N, C-alpha and C positions, 0 to 999 in steps of 0.2 A: 573303580571310579574315585574321584576326590571326595573326601569326607568333609563336609562343610557345617554339619550340625550333629549334635550328640546322637540323634536318632538314626543317623546314617551308619553308625558303628555296629559291628556284629556282636551279639551277646556271647559268642564263643571267642575267647582271647586269641586263639591261633588263626581265627578268620580275619583279623585286623592286620592287613599288610601295608597299609599306608595311612598317614594322618594328613589330611588336607592335600593329598597328592604327593606327599613325601614318603618315600619307601622306608619302612621300618623292618625290612628283612634282616636276618642275621648277617653280620659281616659288613654292614653299611658304615660309612665314615662317621666319626664323632660329630662332624659339623652337621651331617644329616640328622643325627639323633637330636642335636640341639634344636634344629629347625622344627622337627616334629613335636618336640616338647613345647616349644613356643606356640606352635599352631594349636596343640591340644589345650594349652592354657588360655588361649584367646577364646576357644569355644566355651570353656568353663566360665570365663569372665562374662561372656554374653549370656550364658544360662543364669548365672548368679544375679545379673542385672535385669534379667527378664526381657532383654532386648531382642534376642533371637535364639534359635537353637532348639526349641521344643514347642509344639502346639498341643501336646497332650501330656498331662502330668499323671503318671501311673504310680499308685500306692499299692505295693505288693503285700500279700499276707505273709505270715511267719513261715509258711512252707513253700513259698514261691509258686503256689498252685493257681491262685486267683488274685484279682486285683480290682481296685476302684480307680477309675480314670476320670480326671477333670480335663475337659477339652474346651478350647476357645472356639467361638463360632468361625465358620468358614471365611467370613469377611468381617473385620473389625474396623469400625469407622473412626475410633479414637482410642488412644492409650488410656487405660483406666487402672487405678490402683485401689484395691479393696483392703481396708484395714479391719482385721478380725477383732471381735470383742475380747476382753480379758475375762476368761472364765466361762462356764456353762450358764445357760439361762434356766429359768424355773420351768417346771412341768407345764406344758401347754403353750409356752411362748414360742414365737417364731423369730427368725433373724430378719431384720429390716435394715434398710439403708437410709441415711439422712439426706440423700440426694447428692452427696459429695464423696461417696465411696466408703464412708465409715459405717460399719455394720454393728448392730447391737441387738440384744434380745428384748422383745416386747410382746405384748398381747397381740394376737392376730387381729387384723382389721375387722371391724364389724361388731357392733354392740359392745364397744369398749369404753365409751364416754360415760362416766358415773354422774355427770351433770345433766339434768333435764332442762331443756329449753336454752341451751348454751348459745344458740344462734339468735336468741331474742325474738322468736317468731310469734309466740303466743302471748296475748295481752287480754285475758278475759275481763279484767276489771276496767279496761279503757286504755287508750293509747297515750294519754297524758294526764298528769295531776299537778296542780299548782298550789302554791302557798304551803308547802310541806315543811313542818317544823318538828315533826316527831316520826318515830319509826313505824314500820309496817310494810305490807306488800302494796306498792303504789301503782305500778303499771305492769311491767314484765313479770309473768308468772315465775314462781319458785325463787326469785331473787328478793330476799327480804332486806330491810334496811334498819339500822340502828342510828338514831339521830337525837341528840339532846344538846341544846344551847350551842349550836354550831351553824347558825344562819338559817335562812329560808330558801327553799329549793323548788324548782320545777323538774319533775321527772317525765321522760317521754320515750316512746319508741321512735327512733330516728332513722332516717334513710342514709345517713352518712356512714359509709362502710369502707374497709380497706379494699383497694382495687384488686380484681382478679382472684379473689378468695372464695367466691360463691355465696357471700352473705348478702341479704337484702336489708337487714335491720341491725341497729345497735341500740343499746340502752344508754340514754343520755341523762346526766344530772347537771342542771344549770343553776348557779347561785343567783338569787334575786335580792336577798338582803344579806349583807356580809357581816361577819364577826371576826375582826382581825385580832382581837384579844380574847382568846379562849379561856374560859374558867378551868379550874383543875379537873372538874368532872365533865367537861365538854367532850363530845365525840361524834364522829360521822363515819359509818362503816356500812359497806355492803356485806350481807350475811347469807350464807347458803348452808343448809342442813341436809344430811343424807341419813336415811334409815340404817340402823345397825345391821339388819338382816341382809342388806344389799352390799355389805362390806366384809362378809366372812371370808371371801377369797383372799383378803389381805393377810390372813394368818397372823394378825397382831397377837402378842402375848406368847409367841413361840419363836424358836430360833430361825424359823423360815419366814419371818415377817417381811413383807414385800415393800419396796419403795413405791412412792406415788409421784407422778409428774403432772403439774398444772400448767396449762398454756392458755393464752388469750391474746387478743389484740386490744390495744388501748390508745386513745387519742385525747390529749388535753393541752391546754395552754400552760399548764403548771409543771415545769420540769423539776426534777429532784428525785429523792428516794422514797419509795412507798413500801409498806410492810404488809405481808399476808401471814396470818396466824392460823394454824390448824389445831383443833382441840378435840380430843375424844371425850364424849360426855360422861360415860360411865366411870372412867378413870380420872377425869378432870386433869388431864395432862395436855401440854401444849408443845408445839415446835413452830418456829418461825422461819421465814425466808423473805428476802427483799428483792426489789427490782428498781431500776432507774429509768425514768423517762428522760431521754437524752435530747430530743428535739421537740419544740413546742409545735402544736397544731399539726402533728404528723402521726399517721398510724404506725405503731411499732408493735411487733410481736414479742411477747415475753414468755419465758419458759422457766419454771422453778421445779426442783426435785427435792423431795424430803425422804429420809430413810424411814423404814418401818419400825414400829415399836415392838421390840422383842420381849419386853417385860410385862406389858398390860394389854389385855384383850379389848374387844369391842362387843358391846351387848348385842345379843342375837334376837332382836325382836323389832317391832315397828316403831320404836321410839328413836330419838336422836342418837346416832352412832358417832358421826363426825361433823364438825362445823368448820367452815372456812370464812375467815374474817378478812375483808379487803379494806384497809384503813386509809382514810382520806384526811381526817383531822382528829386531833387528840389533845386533851389537856394533860397536865402533869401526872394525874392519877394513872394514866395509861402509857406514858412515854418516858418515865423517869428511871426505868430499869434497864435491863439488857435483853436484847432479842435472843430467845433460846434457840440454839442451833442443834440441840438434841432434845429428845422427849424428856420433859420434866414436869413437876407439879405446877399447875397453872398459877401464874403470878400476874395480878392485874397490871402492875407497873411495866411488865415486859410486853404486853400485847401489841403496843405500837412503838416500841423503843427505837426502832430503826427509821421511823417516819421523820422526814425532814421538811415536809411541806404542810401548809394549812390551806386546803382547797376552799375553805370558807372565808378567806380573808379579802375577797374582792368579788363584786358582781360581774366581773369579766371572766371569772373562772367557770370552767365546765370540764366534764370528763365523760367520754364515751367508751363503752366496752362492748365487745362481741367475741364470738368464737371461744367461749369459756369451755374448757375441756379438762377433765381430771381422769387419768388413766393409770393402770398398774404398770410399774416398770420405771426405768430411768431414761426412757427415750420418748420424746413428744412425737406423735404421729400426726399426719394430716387430719384436720378437723373432720369428725364424723357427722356429715350432713344427714339428718333424718327428715322424713316427710312431715308436713304440717299436721296431718291427721295423727301420726304416731306421737309427735310431741304434745299435741292437744290431749290425747288420751292419757299420757303420762302425767300431764299437769292436772287433769281432772281427778286423779287419785287424791289430790290435796285440796283442790278448790273446784267447785262447780256452780254455775249459775244457769237459770232457765231462760235467760234472754241472750241475745246474740253476742258472740265474742267481740270484744272491743267496745261495747256500749257500757259506759260507766253507770253506777247506781244513781248518780245525780241527774242523769238524763231521763226525760219523760219516756216511759215505756208504753208506746202506743199499742192500739189493738193489733196493728200489723205484726208486732213482735210476739203476740201471745200464742202463736202456733207452737212455740217452744216451751210454754209454761205448763203448770200442773192443771189438768182439767178437773174442775170441781162439779158436784151434782147437787142442785138445790131441789128439795122436795117441799111438800105442803106443810110439813112439820117444822119448817125453818131449820132443817139440818143439812149442812153442806159437808159432803165427803169427797175426798180425792186422794190419789196416790201417784207417786212418781217413781219409776224404776230408774236408778242412776245409771249413766252410760258405762261407768267402770266401777269396780269395787274400790271404795275409798280407803284410805289408810286406816281409819278408825271411824266409829259412829260420829258423824259430823255435827257441829253446831249449826243450827238452821235459823235463818232470818227470813221473815215474810215481807215481801215488797208489794207495791201496787203500781198502777199505771202512772200516777201523778204525784204520789207522796210516799214517804217511808213506811207508812202503815195505815190501816183503816179502810181499805177498799179492795174490791175485786172487780173483774171485768165481766159484765153481763153480755154474753155473745148475742142474744136475741135483740136486745134493745141497743146494743153497741154503746153502752154508757157504763160509767162507774156506778157501783152500788155500795152501800155501807157494808163495812166488814168489822164486826166487833172482835177486838183482840182478847176480850175477856171470855172465858169459857172455852177457848180453843184448845184442842189437844193435838200435839204433834208427837208421833212415834217415828223413830228413825233408826236405821241400821247402816252399815257401810254400803248396802245395796239398794235401799228403798226408803222413801219418805211417805208417811201416811198422815193425813190431816183430817180432823173432824171438828167442825165448828157448829155450835148449838144455836146460835142466833145471828145469822148473817144479815138479817134485816130484809129478807125477801120471802114471799110465800109462793112464788110461782115455780113450778117444776121445769127447770131448763138448765142447760149447761152454762158454766162460767169458767173463768181462768184466773189463776193467781200465780205470781212469781215468787221464787225463793232463791236464796243462795246458800250453799253449804260449804263449810270450811273444816278441813281436817289437817291443816298445816302443822308442820313440826314446830 
């Protein structure tokens, strides 16, 4: 029969008597030989181009005994080219595609995002905060802020999100009082910290130090170049990367990759291992140097050296961010969506309050909210005792603040009379561990034996 593809040929040389229907028997005319060679060459060209000729690629072992075969599916709907990565991946990594046929090594999907609450779901402290002129945790859990002399801001959990990505919320910062002339020491930074013991897989300080990839979605009216600076706390070394907002008022996905530090390790405990600074405004103290593109001793003037915008220069300025993900490797994978309960528990390792999630401390805490508080016990000797087992083990023994239904201190809720009673802050004793809070108050101002409730919040933030 006519040979039209390479797999039609016999593996025994003497068994191949024709090429594409052209006889190759001994004694054939030279013109026939020429035609057979041309036919064979066309088959080889098709094979080299991947257009036809083989649907199974067989890789034979050295003894020609066994082989590994790569086979196309029985029906292919479209022609696809896969581009293999340059080199082998790290131990435990898998090969993934970017959706366009380029393959790379990355951590397997699942439990790969080193950022907690990257989808901006959890807001234990409240959904909005106004009049912000200084740093702190204002709304979205785990995302800290550094702010000095760079305007006044409103922070909020916002429902403006990139379409089709599975997000429900973003974290918005809106300028309400501008500062178009920043002082040398002015700055506005989002700030995220990760425990060192959660970063040992990076193998920093060894020749096997792994790269990190940060990805996120951003929307702002302020186009230009922004800088992100990574710092290892124990070594006080930094590396930077920049991204450009190209279109105003448009959700854009940004991806940044940094190399691992082969020279200096990360502390292996529950203190700060790595910080991520996302710069929005900076005075000359922070932007007069050069952005470090390799790990180097931290220099203050380099921390925002690539920043070309001042997000604080107009009350029209805003910036939303969501889908914050940090993962091992050089490839950004799709965002790892975790359940609300999972993210809440992760956040409560650093901050926990005994009133409902999303209710700010400035809001009256009514009796209806006290089913989540610490139950106290008043006896005839004016001694009030109570304890609260924390829902998760906190990062460290927390700092504890006692709150009340209607003010910042001085009261607890009497369940029987459904009223506030005096609460003396003098003489109170609080003992706490990462797992439990125990409170004893010697003079609560009541002599009746009955239950009461009190609210606390606990902070073990990095």
